[in-house]
N, C-alpha and C positions, 0 to 999 in steps of 0.2 A: 504494500500500500504506500503510495507516494505521500509526501507531506501536504497538508492542507490546513486552511484557516477556518476557525470556528468562532461564532458568536453564541454565547449562552444567554437565553432569556429565562430568568428565574427570579421570583420575587421573595422567596423565603431564604434568608441568609444561610441557615444550616444546610438546607438542601443544595444550595449553590455550592457551598464548600464541599459537600459530598460528591457532587457532579464533577467539580474541578479535580478532586482527588482521584476519581475513576479515570479521568482523561490523563492526568499526570502519570499515574501508575501503570495503566493498561494500554493507553493509546499514545505513545510518544510521537507519532507522526502528526498529531493534532496540535496546532498552535492556537491557543485561545487569544484572539485579538481584541476581545471586549466582552463585557457582561452587561445585561440590562435588566432592571427590575420592573420596568413598565414600558408601555408602548412608545412614549415620546423619547425615552432614552434609547430604545432600540433603533428608531428611525434616525436619530443623531449618529449613532454608530455606523449605520448602513451608509450614510452619506460620506463618512470619513474613509471607510475601506470596505470593499465588498468581500464577504466571506465565501468559502466554498460550501460550508455547511452551517445551518442554523439549528441549534439544539433548543427546541422551543417547549416551554411549559405552557399549559393551557389556562390554568386557574390563576390569572394575574390580578392582584388587587381585589380578589373576591368575585371577579367576572370571568366566565368561561368563554364568552363571545369575543373578547379581545384577542385571545390567542388564535382563534379561527380567522379573524380578520387580518391579523398580522401575516398568517400563512397565505391567505388568499391574495393580499396585495403584493406580498413579496414575490409570489409566483407570477403574478401578472407583470410586474416590473422587471424581474430578473429570473426568468424561467430556468436558467442554468444552475441557480443556487439550490442545493439539496436542503430539504427541511425534514428533520427527524423529530417527531413529537416525543417528549419525555415527560410524562404527566402522572400525577397522583389521582386523576379523575378515573378511578378504576371501575365505577359503576355506571357512569353516564355514557351509555352506548350511543345515544343520539349524537352526542358530542363527537364521538369517534367518526361517525358517518359524515358529520358536517365538515370536519377537518380533512377527511379523505377527499370529499367533494371539492374542498378548497385547494387541493393539489399536494397534500403532504406525501412524502415518500415512504413514510412508515410511522408506526406508533409503538413506543416502548412504554409499558405501564410500570410505575414505580412499585413493583411487587415482584416476588419470585427472584429471578436471577438479575434483575435490573438491566443496566446498560452494559453490553459486552463489546469487545473488540470486533467480534464477528458481525454483530449488527451494524456497527459503524462502517466496517469494510464493505458490507453488502450495499449499503446506501451509496458510499463513495464510488463504488464500481458500477453504479447505474441500475442496481436492482430496485424494482418498485415494490411497494407494499411489503415492507420489512416489519415484522411483528415479533415480540418476544412471547415466551411460552404462555403466560396468563391470558393474553388476548387471543392467541392461536387456539387455546383450549375452548374459549367461548365461540370462536368462529366455527370450529369443528362440530361443537354441540349443535349450533344453529343449522349447519349444513346437514348433519345427520337427521335432525328433526324435519327439515324441509324435504329431504329425500324420502323419509318415512311417510310423511303426509301425502306426498305425491303418489307413492306406491299404493298407499291405502285407498286413495281416491280412484286410481286406475282399477284396482281390484273391485271396488264397490260399483263402479260404472259397468264392469263386465258382469259381476254376480247378480246385479239387480236390473240388468238390461236397460241401462240409462243411455239414451242417445244424446246427441249434441243439443237438440231442441229441449229435451227434458232438463238438461243441466242449465241451459240458459233461462228457461222458465223458472226453475227453482231458485236460481241465483238472484234473479230480478225480483221474485217474490220476497226473498230474504232482505233485499234492499229497499222494500217498501213500494215497489211499483204495483199499480193496479193492472188487472188483465188487459184493460183497454190500452194502457201505456205500453205494455209488453207487445201487443200486436203492432205497435208503431215502430218497433226496433227494426233496424236494417236487416234484411234477410230472414225475418220471422214470417213464415207463410201461413199463419193461422189467424182466424178471427177469434172473438171472445168465446163463442160457443165451442170451438175446437179446443181452446185452452181449458175450458171447464171439463170437457171430456178427458183431456190429457191429465188434468189434475186428479180426476176420479181414478184413472188407470194407475197413476203413481201411488195413490193411497192404497189401492189393491196390492201393489207390489211391495210396499214398504211396511204395511201393517197386517198383522194376523187378524186383528179385529178392526175393521175399517169403519165402524159406526162412530158418528160424531167426530170425525177428523176434519178440522178446518185447515185453512191455508197455513196458519201459524204453527199448528202441530206438525203439519207436513214438512215445513221448513226445518223445524227443530229436529225431526227425525232424519232428514237429509244430512244435517250437520253431525248428528250422532253416528251415522253410518259412514261418514267421511265422503259422501257424495259431494258435499260442499265443504270448502276449506274456509274457516272463519278468518284466516289471515289473508285470504285472497278474494274477498267479496268486493269485486269492482264491476261496475256496469260496462256493458259493451259501448263502444264509441258510437255516438249518435250519427 
């Protein structure tokens, strides 16, 4: 790994000292050219000398959005600068998504093995989406859940003989559409009477006792059987 210049953005003195110690002891190629405890100090440093890497904390001065905006604006102005998030925001998953959308090259959570030479090398060598073990574990868990849900849905569609129109009909019922509104969807070749018949047929398929089953119970049953995915209830494009 070649020598490179680093700016550290961190507002907690003890954590800044710890980060500097990691760099000094484990990453001798890194030259810390400045540290910033807030947004204005960071932009002053950036005007003085452009770094190769910004090691960026997200929770600056009690605000999480400041770090995201620093990342976004830096990438817009200097896309060649690598930005590695080093944050104690270990539960705020939306924040991780926001900063990745803002162009961050990776996220290292301040838990587990912390910042390693391997993480920094990966970022400096151009690898995108560098994560340490704690965040990788969460990503893998979400991936497994997503795949499992998709497989369960596919099995349910086959087992209960649910076709494309059944799924669209149930999904839009779950979203609060009336039958009349559903008939107006693009590519939906059914009138209200046909949808009522289709609803009755679905009730027969999904319930052993189909008496007194209304649209709400039908939708709940479709969710229970994984015919519908609660995390992916989105309407068709109008």
